[in-house]
N, C-alpha and C positions, 0 to 999 in steps of 0.2 A: 475236596474243598477245605479251605481254612477260613477261620473267622478273623476279620480285621476290625478291631474296635477303635474308632476314632473319637478321641476325647477333644472337645472343642468348647470355646467360650463364645456365647452369644452376647455381643456388646451393643446396647441401645443407649445412646447418650451417656449418662454417668453411671448407669447400672449394667451389671453383667450377670450371666447365669451359666453355669457349667452344664453341658449336655454331652450326649454320646450318639454316635451313628454306627451302624453295622454294615460292613462290606464283606461279601463272600468272594474269596479269591481262589483260583486254581493253585495247586501246591507249588508250582514253579514261578508264580507271578508275584511281584510286589505291587502295592497300590500306586496308582497314577493319579494325576490331577483330575482326569475325566471320571475316575472312580469316586473321588471326593465330591465332585460337582453332582454326580448322579445320586449319591447318598443324601446330600443336602436337599436335592429336589424332591426325593421321596419324603422328606420331613417337611416339605412346603417352603423351602428356601431356594429361590431361583437366583443363583450367584455366578459370578465370574471371578477368576483369580486376580487379586489386586497386587499381592506381594509374594512372589515365588519363594524367596529366601525364608520368609517368616511363615509361609502358608496361611496367608490372610485372604479371605474372600469378601467381596462386596456384592450387594444386590445388583442384579442386572436391570431391574425395573427402575425407571426414574421416580424420584420422590421417596424411595425407601432409604433409611439412614442407618441400618444396622450393619455390623461386621461379624464375620465368623472367623475365629482365630483358633487353628488347630494347636492344641497344647501337647498332645502325645498320641502315638499310634501304637497299638498293641496287636501284634499278630500272633495268634494262637498256633502253636506248632513250631515256632522258631526255637533256636537253641537257647536264646535268652528269654526271660519271662516277658519283658516289654521292650519293644523297639521304639526308641524315641526319634523324632525327626530332627530334633535340635540337640546337638552335642553339648552345648553350654548348659541347657536345661538339665540334661541327664547328669552332667558333672555336679551341678548344684544339688540335685536330688540325692545322688550317691554320697556326697559330702555330708548332707544333713542326716541321712540314714546312719552313716558311720558314727556321727556325733550323738545319735540317739534322740534327735528332735522328733 
């Protein structure tokens, strides 16, 4: 089994908070949408996928107004230290690291 750490932003109105979730994966499996939904449910967030390209989830219950936005996915045991879901975000981070920010 490998650890998959999902870094996500909880957005409620004008405020946001960075959080993490843990998914345990078999060695040959990559995380799927259902894995994210299950991990969020374990944290008390009942969600559905709202935007597949950006990996943004919305509450499935009427009246709830938060959003969960996955910012990065780190799979332990991969050849790279962190596997990002968003190539643009990864490029920006690598550029900032090279510049010493």
